[in-house]
MIDOGU-56094 format. One record per residue (C-alpha): residue number from 1; residue in three letters; x, y negated, z. Coordinates in steps of 0.5 Angstrom, whole numbers, plus 500, padded with zeros to 3 digits. Example, Ala and Ser with C-alpha at 12.3 -4.5 7.8 and 13.67 -1.06 7.14 Angstrom:
2
<pt i="1" aa="ALA" X="525" Y="509" Z="516"/>
<pt i="2" aa="SER" X="527" Y="502" Z="514"/>
//
This chain:
369
<pt i="1" aa="MET" X="298" Y="827" Z="910"/>
<pt i="2" aa="THR" X="301" Y="834" Z="908"/>
<pt i="3" aa="THR" X="307" Y="836" Z="905"/>
<pt i="4" aa="SER" X="309" Y="843" Z="902"/>
<pt i="5" aa="SER" X="315" Y="845" Z="898"/>
<pt i="6" aa="ALA" X="311" Y="850" Z="894"/>
<pt i="7" aa="PRO" X="304" Y="851" Z="892"/>
<pt i="8" aa="SER" X="299" Y="855" Z="895"/>
<pt i="9" aa="SER" X="296" Y="857" Z="888"/>
<pt i="10" aa="ALA" X="302" Y="855" Z="884"/>
<pt i="11" aa="THR" X="304" Y="859" Z="878"/>
<pt i="12" aa="SER" X="310" Y="863" Z="879"/>
<pt i="13" aa="ALA" X="311" Y="864" Z="872"/>
<pt i="14" aa="VAL" X="312" Y="856" Z="871"/>
<pt i="15" aa="ALA" X="316" Y="855" Z="878"/>
<pt i="16" aa="SER" X="321" Y="861" Z="876"/>
<pt i="17" aa="MET" X="323" Y="857" Z="870"/>
<pt i="18" aa="SER" X="325" Y="851" Z="874"/>
<pt i="19" aa="GLN" X="332" Y="849" Z="875"/>
<pt i="20" aa="HIS" X="329" Y="844" Z="879"/>
<pt i="21" aa="GLU" X="332" Y="842" Z="886"/>
<pt i="22" aa="GLN" X="326" Y="840" Z="889"/>
<pt i="23" aa="VAL" X="318" Y="840" Z="888"/>
<pt i="24" aa="VAL" X="314" Y="837" Z="893"/>
<pt i="25" aa="PHE" X="306" Y="838" Z="893"/>
<pt i="26" aa="CYS" X="302" Y="832" Z="896"/>
<pt i="27" aa="HIS" X="295" Y="832" Z="898"/>
<pt i="28" aa="ASP" X="292" Y="826" Z="902"/>
<pt i="29" aa="ARG" X="285" Y="829" Z="905"/>
<pt i="30" aa="GLU" X="282" Y="822" Z="906"/>
<pt i="31" aa="THR" X="284" Y="819" Z="899"/>
<pt i="32" aa="GLY" X="283" Y="825" Z="895"/>
<pt i="33" aa="LEU" X="290" Y="824" Z="893"/>
<pt i="34" aa="ARG" X="293" Y="830" Z="889"/>
<pt i="35" aa="ALA" X="300" Y="829" Z="887"/>
<pt i="36" aa="ILE" X="307" Y="833" Z="885"/>
<pt i="37" aa="ILE" X="313" Y="830" Z="885"/>
<pt i="38" aa="GLY" X="319" Y="834" Z="882"/>
<pt i="39" aa="ILE" X="327" Y="832" Z="883"/>
<pt i="40" aa="TYR" X="331" Y="836" Z="877"/>
<pt i="41" aa="SER" X="337" Y="833" Z="879"/>
<pt i="42" aa="THR" X="341" Y="828" Z="884"/>
<pt i="43" aa="ALA" X="348" Y="830" Z="882"/>
<pt i="44" aa="LEU" X="349" Y="823" Z="879"/>
<pt i="45" aa="GLY" X="345" Y="820" Z="885"/>
<pt i="46" aa="PRO" X="337" Y="819" Z="887"/>
<pt i="47" aa="ALA" X="332" Y="821" Z="882"/>
<pt i="48" aa="LEU" X="329" Y="816" Z="878"/>
<pt i="49" aa="GLY" X="323" Y="817" Z="874"/>
<pt i="50" aa="GLY" X="316" Y="814" Z="873"/>
<pt i="51" aa="THR" X="309" Y="817" Z="876"/>
<pt i="52" aa="ARG" X="304" Y="819" Z="871"/>
<pt i="53" aa="PHE" X="296" Y="819" Z="873"/>
<pt i="54" aa="TYR" X="293" Y="823" Z="868"/>
<pt i="55" aa="PRO" X="286" Y="828" Z="869"/>
<pt i="56" aa="TYR" X="290" Y="834" Z="868"/>
<pt i="57" aa="ALA" X="285" Y="840" Z="867"/>
<pt i="58" aa="SER" X="289" Y="844" Z="872"/>
<pt i="59" aa="GLU" X="294" Y="844" Z="877"/>
<pt i="60" aa="GLU" X="298" Y="849" Z="873"/>
<pt i="61" aa="ALA" X="298" Y="844" Z="867"/>
<pt i="62" aa="ALA" X="300" Y="838" Z="872"/>
<pt i="63" aa="LEU" X="306" Y="842" Z="874"/>
<pt i="64" aa="SER" X="308" Y="844" Z="867"/>
<pt i="65" aa="ASP" X="308" Y="837" Z="865"/>
<pt i="66" aa="MET" X="312" Y="835" Z="871"/>
<pt i="67" aa="LEU" X="317" Y="840" Z="870"/>
<pt i="68" aa="ARG" X="318" Y="838" Z="863"/>
<pt i="69" aa="LEU" X="318" Y="830" Z="864"/>
<pt i="70" aa="SER" X="323" Y="830" Z="870"/>
<pt i="71" aa="LYS" X="328" Y="835" Z="867"/>
<pt i="72" aa="GLY" X="328" Y="830" Z="861"/>
<pt i="73" aa="MET" X="329" Y="824" Z="866"/>
<pt i="74" aa="ALA" X="335" Y="827" Z="868"/>
<pt i="75" aa="TYR" X="338" Y="828" Z="861"/>
<pt i="76" aa="LYS" X="336" Y="821" Z="859"/>
<pt i="77" aa="ASN" X="339" Y="818" Z="866"/>
<pt i="78" aa="ALA" X="345" Y="822" Z="865"/>
<pt i="79" aa="VAL" X="346" Y="820" Z="857"/>
<pt i="80" aa="ALA" X="345" Y="813" Z="859"/>
<pt i="81" aa="GLY" X="351" Y="813" Z="863"/>
<pt i="82" aa="LEU" X="347" Y="811" Z="869"/>
<pt i="83" aa="ASP" X="349" Y="814" Z="876"/>
<pt i="84" aa="LEU" X="342" Y="816" Z="877"/>
<pt i="85" aa="GLY" X="339" Y="823" Z="877"/>
<pt i="86" aa="GLY" X="332" Y="825" Z="874"/>
<pt i="87" aa="GLY" X="325" Y="826" Z="877"/>
<pt i="88" aa="LYS" X="318" Y="825" Z="875"/>
<pt i="89" aa="ALA" X="311" Y="825" Z="879"/>
<pt i="90" aa="VAL" X="304" Y="826" Z="877"/>
<pt i="91" aa="ILE" X="298" Y="824" Z="880"/>
<pt i="92" aa="ILE" X="292" Y="829" Z="878"/>
<pt i="93" aa="GLY" X="286" Y="825" Z="877"/>
<pt i="94" aa="ASP" X="283" Y="820" Z="872"/>
<pt i="95" aa="PRO" X="286" Y="813" Z="873"/>
<pt i="96" aa="ALA" X="280" Y="809" Z="871"/>
<pt i="97" aa="THR" X="275" Y="812" Z="876"/>
<pt i="98" aa="ASP" X="280" Y="816" Z="881"/>
<pt i="99" aa="LYS" X="285" Y="810" Z="882"/>
<pt i="100" aa="THR" X="284" Y="806" Z="889"/>
<pt i="101" aa="PRO" X="289" Y="802" Z="893"/>
<pt i="102" aa="GLU" X="288" Y="807" Z="898"/>
<pt i="103" aa="LEU" X="290" Y="813" Z="894"/>
<pt i="104" aa="LEU" X="296" Y="809" Z="891"/>
<pt i="105" aa="ARG" X="299" Y="807" Z="898"/>
<pt i="106" aa="ALA" X="298" Y="814" Z="901"/>
<pt i="107" aa="TYR" X="302" Y="816" Z="895"/>
<pt i="108" aa="GLY" X="307" Y="811" Z="897"/>
<pt i="109" aa="ARG" X="308" Y="814" Z="903"/>
<pt i="110" aa="PHE" X="310" Y="821" Z="900"/>
<pt i="111" aa="VAL" X="315" Y="818" Z="896"/>
<pt i="112" aa="GLU" X="318" Y="814" Z="902"/>
<pt i="113" aa="SER" X="318" Y="821" Z="906"/>
<pt i="114" aa="LEU" X="323" Y="823" Z="901"/>
<pt i="115" aa="GLY" X="328" Y="818" Z="904"/>
<pt i="116" aa="GLY" X="330" Y="815" Z="897"/>
<pt i="117" aa="ARG" X="332" Y="822" Z="894"/>
<pt i="118" aa="TYR" X="326" Y="820" Z="889"/>
<pt i="119" aa="VAL" X="325" Y="813" Z="886"/>
<pt i="120" aa="THR" X="319" Y="812" Z="882"/>
<pt i="121" aa="ALA" X="316" Y="807" Z="877"/>
<pt i="122" aa="CYS" X="311" Y="806" Z="872"/>
<pt i="123" aa="ASP" X="309" Y="811" Z="867"/>
<pt i="124" aa="VAL" X="302" Y="813" Z="863"/>
<pt i="125" aa="GLY" X="296" Y="811" Z="867"/>
<pt i="126" aa="THR" X="300" Y="807" Z="872"/>
<pt i="127" aa="TYR" X="302" Y="800" Z="871"/>
<pt i="128" aa="VAL" X="306" Y="794" Z="874"/>
<pt i="129" aa="ALA" X="300" Y="792" Z="879"/>
<pt i="130" aa="ASP" X="300" Y="799" Z="881"/>
<pt i="131" aa="MET" X="307" Y="799" Z="883"/>
<pt i="132" aa="ASP" X="306" Y="793" Z="887"/>
<pt i="133" aa="VAL" X="301" Y="797" Z="891"/>
<pt i="134" aa="VAL" X="305" Y="803" Z="892"/>
<pt i="135" aa="SER" X="311" Y="799" Z="894"/>
<pt i="136" aa="GLU" X="307" Y="797" Z="900"/>
<pt i="137" aa="THR" X="308" Y="804" Z="903"/>
<pt i="138" aa="THR" X="315" Y="805" Z="900"/>
<pt i="139" aa="ARG" X="322" Y="802" Z="899"/>
<pt i="140" aa="PHE" X="323" Y="806" Z="893"/>
<pt i="141" aa="ALA" X="318" Y="804" Z="888"/>
<pt i="142" aa="THR" X="321" Y="800" Z="882"/>
<pt i="143" aa="GLY" X="317" Y="797" Z="876"/>
<pt i="144" aa="ARG" X="314" Y="792" Z="880"/>
<pt i="145" aa="SER" X="312" Y="785" Z="878"/>
<pt i="146" aa="GLU" X="317" Y="779" Z="878"/>
<pt i="147" aa="ALA" X="313" Y="776" Z="883"/>
<pt i="148" aa="ASN" X="314" Y="782" Z="888"/>
<pt i="149" aa="GLY" X="322" Y="782" Z="886"/>
<pt i="150" aa="GLY" X="321" Y="787" Z="880"/>
<pt i="151" aa="ALA" X="323" Y="787" Z="873"/>
<pt i="152" aa="GLY" X="316" Y="786" Z="870"/>
<pt i="153" aa="ASP" X="315" Y="789" Z="863"/>
<pt i="154" aa="SER" X="320" Y="794" Z="861"/>
<pt i="155" aa="SER" X="318" Y="794" Z="854"/>
<pt i="156" aa="VAL" X="323" Y="788" Z="853"/>
<pt i="157" aa="LEU" X="329" Y="792" Z="854"/>
<pt i="158" aa="THR" X="326" Y="799" Z="851"/>
<pt i="159" aa="ALA" X="325" Y="795" Z="845"/>
<pt i="160" aa="TYR" X="332" Y="792" Z="845"/>
<pt i="161" aa="GLY" X="335" Y="799" Z="847"/>
<pt i="162" aa="VAL" X="332" Y="802" Z="841"/>
<pt i="163" aa="PHE" X="335" Y="796" Z="836"/>
<pt i="164" aa="GLN" X="342" Y="798" Z="839"/>
<pt i="165" aa="GLY" X="341" Y="805" Z="837"/>
<pt i="166" aa="GLN" X="339" Y="803" Z="830"/>
<pt i="167" aa="ARG" X="345" Y="798" Z="830"/>
<pt i="168" aa="ALA" X="349" Y="804" Z="832"/>
<pt i="169" aa="CYS" X="346" Y="809" Z="826"/>
<pt i="170" aa="ALA" X="348" Y="803" Z="821"/>
<pt i="171" aa="GLN" X="355" Y="803" Z="824"/>
<pt i="172" aa="HIS" X="356" Y="810" Z="823"/>
<pt i="173" aa="LEU" X="352" Y="811" Z="816"/>
<pt i="174" aa="TRP" X="354" Y="805" Z="813"/>
<pt i="175" aa="GLY" X="360" Y="802" Z="816"/>
<pt i="176" aa="LYS" X="357" Y="796" Z="819"/>
<pt i="177" aa="PRO" X="353" Y="795" Z="826"/>
<pt i="178" aa="THR" X="347" Y="791" Z="822"/>
<pt i="179" aa="LEU" X="340" Y="793" Z="819"/>
<pt i="180" aa="GLU" X="341" Y="787" Z="814"/>
<pt i="181" aa="GLY" X="338" Y="788" Z="807"/>
<pt i="182" aa="ARG" X="335" Y="795" Z="810"/>
<pt i="183" aa="THR" X="328" Y="797" Z="810"/>
<pt i="184" aa="VAL" X="325" Y="799" Z="817"/>
<pt i="185" aa="GLY" X="318" Y="802" Z="818"/>
<pt i="186" aa="ILE" X="315" Y="802" Z="825"/>
<pt i="187" aa="ALA" X="309" Y="807" Z="827"/>
<pt i="188" aa="GLY" X="306" Y="803" Z="832"/>
<pt i="189" aa="VAL" X="307" Y="796" Z="834"/>
<pt i="190" aa="GLY" X="304" Y="795" Z="841"/>
<pt i="191" aa="LYS" X="309" Y="792" Z="846"/>
<pt i="192" aa="VAL" X="315" Y="796" Z="844"/>
<pt i="193" aa="GLY" X="314" Y="796" Z="836"/>
<pt i="194" aa="HIS" X="312" Y="788" Z="836"/>
<pt i="195" aa="ILE" X="319" Y="786" Z="840"/>
<pt i="196" aa="LEU" X="323" Y="791" Z="836"/>
<pt i="197" aa="ALA" X="320" Y="788" Z="829"/>
<pt i="198" aa="GLY" X="322" Y="781" Z="832"/>
<pt i="199" aa="HIS" X="329" Y="784" Z="833"/>
<pt i="200" aa="LEU" X="330" Y="787" Z="826"/>
<pt i="201" aa="LEU" X="327" Y="781" Z="822"/>
<pt i="202" aa="GLU" X="332" Y="776" Z="826"/>
<pt i="203" aa="ASP" X="338" Y="781" Z="824"/>
<pt i="204" aa="GLY" X="336" Y="781" Z="816"/>
<pt i="205" aa="ALA" X="332" Y="787" Z="816"/>
<pt i="206" aa="LYS" X="325" Y="788" Z="812"/>
<pt i="207" aa="VAL" X="320" Y="791" Z="816"/>
<pt i="208" aa="VAL" X="314" Y="795" Z="814"/>
<pt i="209" aa="VAL" X="309" Y="797" Z="820"/>
<pt i="210" aa="THR" X="303" Y="801" Z="821"/>
<pt i="211" aa="ASP" X="298" Y="802" Z="827"/>
<pt i="212" aa="VAL" X="291" Y="805" Z="828"/>
<pt i="213" aa="ASN" X="290" Y="799" Z="833"/>
<pt i="214" aa="GLN" X="288" Y="793" Z="828"/>
<pt i="215" aa="ASP" X="289" Y="788" Z="833"/>
<pt i="216" aa="ALA" X="296" Y="790" Z="834"/>
<pt i="217" aa="VAL" X="298" Y="789" Z="827"/>
<pt i="218" aa="ALA" X="294" Y="782" Z="827"/>
<pt i="219" aa="ALA" X="298" Y="780" Z="833"/>
<pt i="220" aa="LEU" X="305" Y="782" Z="829"/>
<pt i="221" aa="ARG" X="303" Y="779" Z="823"/>
<pt i="222" aa="SER" X="301" Y="772" Z="826"/>
<pt i="223" aa="ALA" X="308" Y="772" Z="829"/>
<pt i="224" aa="HIS" X="311" Y="775" Z="823"/>
<pt i="225" aa="PRO" X="307" Y="774" Z="817"/>
<pt i="226" aa="GLU" X="313" Y="777" Z="813"/>
<pt i="227" aa="VAL" X="312" Y="784" Z="816"/>
<pt i="228" aa="GLU" X="308" Y="788" Z="811"/>
<pt i="229" aa="VAL" X="303" Y="793" Z="813"/>
<pt i="230" aa="VAL" X="301" Y="800" Z="810"/>
<pt i="231" aa="ALA" X="295" Y="804" Z="811"/>
<pt i="232" aa="ASP" X="297" Y="809" Z="816"/>
<pt i="233" aa="THR" X="303" Y="813" Z="818"/>
<pt i="234" aa="ALA" X="303" Y="818" Z="813"/>
<pt i="235" aa="ALA" X="304" Y="813" Z="808"/>
<pt i="236" aa="LEU" X="309" Y="810" Z="812"/>
<pt i="237" aa="VAL" X="313" Y="816" Z="812"/>
<pt i="238" aa="ARG" X="313" Y="817" Z="804"/>
<pt i="239" aa="SER" X="315" Y="809" Z="803"/>
<pt i="240" aa="ASP" X="322" Y="807" Z="801"/>
<pt i="241" aa="ILE" X="325" Y="806" Z="807"/>
<pt i="242" aa="ASP" X="332" Y="807" Z="810"/>
<pt i="243" aa="VAL" X="330" Y="807" Z="818"/>
<pt i="244" aa="TYR" X="323" Y="810" Z="821"/>
<pt i="245" aa="ALA" X="322" Y="808" Z="828"/>
<pt i="246" aa="PRO" X="316" Y="812" Z="831"/>
<pt i="247" aa="CYS" X="314" Y="807" Z="837"/>
<pt i="248" aa="ALA" X="307" Y="810" Z="839"/>
<pt i="249" aa="LEU" X="305" Y="817" Z="841"/>
<pt i="250" aa="GLY" X="310" Y="823" Z="842"/>
<pt i="251" aa="GLY" X="310" Y="829" Z="837"/>
<pt i="252" aa="ALA" X="312" Y="824" Z="831"/>
<pt i="253" aa="LEU" X="316" Y="829" Z="828"/>
<pt i="254" aa="ASP" X="313" Y="835" Z="826"/>
<pt i="255" aa="GLU" X="315" Y="840" Z="820"/>
<pt i="256" aa="GLN" X="310" Y="836" Z="815"/>
<pt i="257" aa="THR" X="313" Y="829" Z="817"/>
<pt i="258" aa="VAL" X="320" Y="831" Z="816"/>
<pt i="259" aa="ALA" X="319" Y="834" Z="809"/>
<pt i="260" aa="ALA" X="315" Y="828" Z="807"/>
<pt i="261" aa="LEU" X="320" Y="823" Z="810"/>
<pt i="262" aa="GLN" X="324" Y="818" Z="805"/>
<pt i="263" aa="ALA" X="328" Y="815" Z="811"/>
<pt i="264" aa="THR" X="335" Y="816" Z="812"/>
<pt i="265" aa="VAL" X="335" Y="815" Z="819"/>
<pt i="266" aa="VAL" X="330" Y="816" Z="825"/>
<pt i="267" aa="CYS" X="331" Y="812" Z="831"/>
<pt i="268" aa="GLY" X="324" Y="809" Z="835"/>
<pt i="269" aa="GLY" X="322" Y="808" Z="842"/>
<pt i="270" aa="ALA" X="316" Y="814" Z="842"/>
<pt i="271" aa="ASN" X="318" Y="819" Z="847"/>
<pt i="272" aa="ASN" X="318" Y="827" Z="846"/>
<pt i="273" aa="GLN" X="318" Y="826" Z="838"/>
<pt i="274" aa="LEU" X="321" Y="833" Z="836"/>
<pt i="275" aa="VAL" X="315" Y="837" Z="836"/>
<pt i="276" aa="THR" X="319" Y="844" Z="836"/>
<pt i="277" aa="GLU" X="326" Y="845" Z="840"/>
<pt i="278" aa="GLY" X="331" Y="850" Z="839"/>
<pt i="279" aa="PRO" X="334" Y="853" Z="833"/>
<pt i="280" aa="GLY" X="330" Y="852" Z="827"/>
<pt i="281" aa="GLY" X="326" Y="847" Z="830"/>
<pt i="282" aa="THR" X="325" Y="839" Z="828"/>
<pt i="283" aa="ALA" X="332" Y="837" Z="830"/>
<pt i="284" aa="ASP" X="335" Y="843" Z="825"/>
<pt i="285" aa="GLN" X="330" Y="841" Z="820"/>
<pt i="286" aa="LEU" X="332" Y="833" Z="820"/>
<pt i="287" aa="LYS" X="339" Y="835" Z="819"/>
<pt i="288" aa="ALA" X="338" Y="840" Z="814"/>
<pt i="289" aa="ARG" X="335" Y="834" Z="810"/>
<pt i="290" aa="GLY" X="341" Y="830" Z="811"/>
<pt i="291" aa="ILE" X="337" Y="825" Z="816"/>
<pt i="292" aa="THR" X="340" Y="822" Z="822"/>
<pt i="293" aa="TYR" X="336" Y="823" Z="828"/>
<pt i="294" aa="ALA" X="338" Y="818" Z="834"/>
<pt i="295" aa="PRO" X="335" Y="822" Z="840"/>
<pt i="296" aa="ASP" X="329" Y="818" Z="843"/>
<pt i="297" aa="PHE" X="331" Y="819" Z="850"/>
<pt i="298" aa="LEU" X="338" Y="816" Z="849"/>
<pt i="299" aa="VAL" X="335" Y="810" Z="845"/>
<pt i="300" aa="ASN" X="329" Y="808" Z="849"/>
<pt i="301" aa="ALA" X="333" Y="808" Z="855"/>
<pt i="302" aa="GLY" X="333" Y="801" Z="856"/>
<pt i="303" aa="GLY" X="326" Y="801" Z="860"/>
<pt i="304" aa="VAL" X="329" Y="806" Z="865"/>
<pt i="305" aa="ILE" X="335" Y="801" Z="865"/>
<pt i="306" aa="GLN" X="331" Y="795" Z="866"/>
<pt i="307" aa="VAL" X="327" Y="798" Z="872"/>
<pt i="308" aa="SER" X="333" Y="801" Z="875"/>
<pt i="309" aa="ASP" X="337" Y="795" Z="876"/>
<pt i="310" aa="GLU" X="331" Y="793" Z="881"/>
<pt i="311" aa="LEU" X="335" Y="798" Z="886"/>
<pt i="312" aa="HIS" X="340" Y="792" Z="886"/>
<pt i="313" aa="GLY" X="336" Y="786" Z="886"/>
<pt i="314" aa="PHE" X="334" Y="785" Z="879"/>
<pt i="315" aa="ASP" X="338" Y="781" Z="874"/>
<pt i="316" aa="PHE" X="336" Y="781" Z="867"/>
<pt i="317" aa="GLU" X="342" Y="779" Z="864"/>
<pt i="318" aa="ARG" X="346" Y="785" Z="868"/>
<pt i="319" aa="ALA" X="340" Y="789" Z="866"/>
<pt i="320" aa="LYS" X="341" Y="787" Z="858"/>
<pt i="321" aa="LYS" X="348" Y="788" Z="858"/>
<pt i="322" aa="ALA" X="347" Y="795" Z="861"/>
<pt i="323" aa="ALA" X="342" Y="796" Z="855"/>
<pt i="324" aa="THR" X="347" Y="794" Z="850"/>
<pt i="325" aa="ALA" X="351" Y="800" Z="852"/>
<pt i="326" aa="ILE" X="346" Y="804" Z="848"/>
<pt i="327" aa="PHE" X="350" Y="802" Z="842"/>
<pt i="328" aa="ASP" X="356" Y="805" Z="844"/>
<pt i="329" aa="HIS" X="352" Y="811" Z="847"/>
<pt i="330" aa="THR" X="349" Y="813" Z="841"/>
<pt i="331" aa="LEU" X="355" Y="812" Z="837"/>
<pt i="332" aa="GLU" X="358" Y="817" Z="841"/>
<pt i="333" aa="VAL" X="353" Y="822" Z="840"/>
<pt i="334" aa="LEU" X="353" Y="821" Z="833"/>
<pt i="335" aa="ARG" X="360" Y="822" Z="833"/>
<pt i="336" aa="THR" X="360" Y="828" Z="837"/>
<pt i="337" aa="ALA" X="355" Y="832" Z="833"/>
<pt i="338" aa="ASP" X="359" Y="831" Z="827"/>
<pt i="339" aa="ALA" X="365" Y="833" Z="830"/>
<pt i="340" aa="HIS" X="362" Y="840" Z="832"/>
<pt i="341" aa="GLY" X="357" Y="841" Z="827"/>
<pt i="342" aa="SER" X="351" Y="840" Z="831"/>
<pt i="343" aa="THR" X="345" Y="836" Z="831"/>
<pt i="344" aa="PRO" X="345" Y="829" Z="835"/>
<pt i="345" aa="ALA" X="339" Y="832" Z="840"/>
<pt i="346" aa="ALA" X="344" Y="838" Z="842"/>
<pt i="347" aa="ALA" X="350" Y="833" Z="842"/>
<pt i="348" aa="ALA" X="346" Y="829" Z="847"/>
<pt i="349" aa="ASP" X="344" Y="834" Z="851"/>
<pt i="350" aa="HIS" X="351" Y="837" Z="852"/>
<pt i="351" aa="ILE" X="354" Y="830" Z="854"/>
<pt i="352" aa="ALA" X="348" Y="829" Z="859"/>
<pt i="353" aa="GLU" X="350" Y="836" Z="862"/>
<pt i="354" aa="GLU" X="357" Y="835" Z="862"/>
<pt i="355" aa="ARG" X="356" Y="829" Z="866"/>
<pt i="356" aa="MET" X="351" Y="832" Z="871"/>
<pt i="357" aa="ALA" X="356" Y="838" Z="872"/>
<pt i="358" aa="ALA" X="362" Y="834" Z="873"/>
<pt i="359" aa="LYS" X="358" Y="831" Z="879"/>
<pt i="360" aa="ALA" X="354" Y="837" Z="881"/>
<pt i="361" aa="ALA" X="360" Y="840" Z="886"/>
<pt i="362" aa="GLY" X="359" Y="834" Z="890"/>
<pt i="363" aa="GLY" X="352" Y="837" Z="892"/>
<pt i="364" aa="ILE" X="345" Y="834" Z="892"/>
<pt i="365" aa="TRP" X="344" Y="827" Z="894"/>
<pt i="366" aa="LEU" X="342" Y="825" Z="901"/>
<pt i="367" aa="PRO" X="341" Y="818" Z="904"/>
<pt i="368" aa="ALA" X="346" Y="815" Z="908"/>
<pt i="369" aa="ARG" X="345" Y="816" Z="915"/>
//
């Protein structure tokens, strides 16, 4: 097992853009493990973020993805009010063919070597069963099965948190924290979208959905026959809806989608919804059209709240109470954006940065001796 703090063939261009506290390249010759663990910030506490197992085309691509994702986790945890920093890990390979228990245990040993500065969880290509294996060699794996002392399926509180975000948008725009009488369009009705639809129907909303997976649509319709279905996402965004909830892949909000969107609110569970960031980007385009955007990394934080509760011995009701606070955090972001004339995305970034900066003077987080 070998560890280095900088890659031998890394791209200095990508690395130089990073403001990360620590980047660790991991290679285990016996299992073939190649992984990168990135800690963006521990100003608020140990860095929590999932492990992505993906067949990256190159080490540079893996590094770039990890740098972006780990920074995003720092902002997500900060704006969610968690006393946790942000980190992320990537394992380079095809999870369908390269994932083995031995490789996952080797990965767990690298996580353990950081002494708790990085706490891992599930992400693309890794699942609850994988975290159970990783936890065999590290104390710092969350997202484990309930049988193994974990939180189980984190989509439960992810969907609940998105619903709280939608309630906050309703309060901010329409004066009442309810979607009753409103129409919500959900793009993607897998685990999160399915559960979200149930919350909305119970609240009195009308729900319209679409998904490329017809089995997912059929499962939702079986549970909730009153749900309406449209052919595709293009049809959904052009529908007469009040709230658009992207709950599938990232990149849901490009220039064409924003131009066609009929909704007044965008609030969904998908990650990385904005195709372009910065001045003139997607957030500005939404604002120019008068559409209220609830930042995805804020409203979908219920999942990380759920798994983070494992660090204290998982208690679902305690985790749900913490996820309920997404309502208040979303209101704060929307009111801050209005007060400063900024986009909600910029306001959320500002709040997260202020919270991290307030604690940064204490230095990096180190395990107790």
